[in-house]
C-alpha positions, 0 to 999 in steps of 0.5 A, a space after each residue: 106350167 101355165 096354160 098351153 094357151 101361152 104356147 099359141 100367140 097369134 101375131 105378126 112375124 118375123 120374130 116372137 122374141 124380137 118383135 112380138 115380146 118387144 111390142 108387147 113391152 112397148 105397149 105396157 110401158 106406153 099404157 103406163 106413161 100415156 103423156 110422157 114426152 120421150 120414150 127411150 128404149 135401150 136394146 141389149 144383147 141379141 135384141 140389139 145384134 139382130 133387131 134391125 134384121 128382125 124388125 124390133 125397131 119398127 115393132 116398137 115404133 109401130 106401138 109408140 106411133 110417134 117418131 118424135 117421142 121414140 128413142 131407140 138406142 142400140 147396145 149389141 156389145 152389152 147383155 142384161 143379167 137375166 137373158 140375152 133379149 134384154 131391153 131398158 125402158 125410160 120414160 124421159 120429161 125434159 132432162 129427168 128420167 121419170 121411170 125406169 123399167 128392165 124387161 126381158 123377151 124370153 121367147 114365144 113373145 113372153 116377157 119377165 121382169 123382176 117385178 112379177 109383172 107377167 107372172 101366170 097362174 099356174 094351170 098343171 100340177 106337174 112339169 115333167 113328161 115323166 109325171 105326165 105319163 104316170 098320170 096317163 098310165 094310172 087314169 088309163 087316159 091320153 095326153 089330150 085328156 090330161 090337157 082337157 082335165 086341167 085347162 078352162 072349158 073354153 080350151 077348143 074354141 081357143 085351139 080352133 081359132 088357132 087352127 083357123 090362123 094356122 091355116 090361113 097362113 098356109 093359104 096365103 103362103 101358098 098363094 104369095 109369090 115375090 121376094 121376101 123383104 130384106 137384103 137377102 133378097 130371098 124369093 118365095 118358093 111355096 106356090 112353086 113347091 105346092 104346084 109341083 107337089 099336086 103334079 107329083 104321086 107317091 112319096 115325092 107328093 107327100 113329101 112335097 105337100 109337107 114342105 110347100 105347107 111349111 115353106 108357106 107359113 115360114 115365108 109369111 113369117 118372114 114377111 111379117 104376116 099373121 103367124 101362130 107361135 108353135 112354140 116361136 115365130 121362127 118355128 111357126 111353119 112345122 106343126 101347121 104343115 104336118 096337121 095339114 098333110 094329115 088333113 089333106 092325106 089321111 082326111 083326119 077330122 078338125 076336131 082330132 086335129 084339135 086334139 093334136 094340137 092339145 097334145 103338141 101345146 103340152 110338150 111345148 110347155 114342158 120344154 118351156 117350163 123346164 127348159 127354153 124355146 129362146 134361140 137367143 138363150 139356147 140356140 135353134 135347138 130350142 125353137 125348131 127342136 121343140 117344134 119338131 117334138 111337138 108335131 111328131 108327138 101330135 101326128 102320133 097321137 092323131 094317128 092312133 099311138 099311145 102315151 108311150 108312143 106319143 112321147 117316143 116321137 117327141 123324144 126322137 124329134 127333140 134328140 135329133 135336133 140337139 146342138 142346132 145353132 140359131 145363126 140367121 144371115 143378115 139377122 133375117 128370119 130367112 136363112 137357114 130358118 125358112 129351109 129348115 121348117 120345111 125339112 124339120 116338118 118332114 122329120 117330125 112325120 118321120 119320127 111319128 111313123 117310126 114311133 108308131 111302128 114300135 111298142 114306145 119302149 126306148 132308153 133316153 127319156 124326153 125330159 132327158 133330152 130337155 136337160 141335155 138341150 139346156 146344158 148344150 145351150 148353155 156350152 153353145 158359144 154366144 155367136 151361135 145363139 141369135 146374134 149373127 155373129 157366127 156359123 152361116 151368118 159369117 160365112 154366107 155373104 149377101 151382096 
């Protein structure tokens, strides 16, 4: 597995796979062809089907910065062989194509090509939850200590930057009001939920606090604001919301929250390595399902759980999101994405509480769920995998 730093990327929404990834690809191609008169980008599959709503073309144009040099072609009916999010970059001089580059946005802002351009150095010797649990058992240590044993010394400096960026997104989202960009004309709700939560008490206050924080980040993402992938932009609200709640309600120190981020990153890393976090490949189960597992596992550790309880919480958070489709209405990361962030944040918190009541023993392993998620994603029809051709995207008509 690679570093957990690859799970947490700070960038502009609304989509890690449809905006951050293509933007990175455009930057790489431009750096290699600075004087080329024309850059032609052909978007295939899911990138072409929902790229307009996700702002894929805008992300590419922002990098190239010259409308006259930029040509974007949409081919929604053609999928390149390696992944649904395929792109073809071409450098054109007059009538001659001087270079061609096929590249894929594989989720979480990551890119892949057959040349091995973006291959990262392996950081961890293990790639399964069972192996990590075995290490924890043999060494008598926690998931966080496993991460610390393999990451570079600047890990917590990086995670501190991540946590600050997450908090900033929450703060902005709780202050900003109005209507989100795009044809759905969806009104922001985070500020109102936050105000009502502060006027409530007991369980309603707790739930409202979690809802408001998750909505804040998800709405900032939908507006193209600066967020942290956890593990993707579309699922960016879950982990910050749960950590924010623990900080507010349980008076948890920032240092302990950073250790929770380390554990959450490890959980997301296992899914990314053994499965997928791409909605275009496996549906929303790979995005918000992973986010739920990350937040549930982190909360369990922060609240004093054992490695077995952490794994149990993560497994539950993942298992109970199996089969979740990615069917964004109008191709925007808004409906049902924003509400899902809020409800799944609360689910993650409940998984943590449930696991802490147990001894951590259970029948279905986290690794089993990752394998099941991949099988489910392969069986899922393409219209339910970030193409906006089925599900809510087809039945919900926005005027």
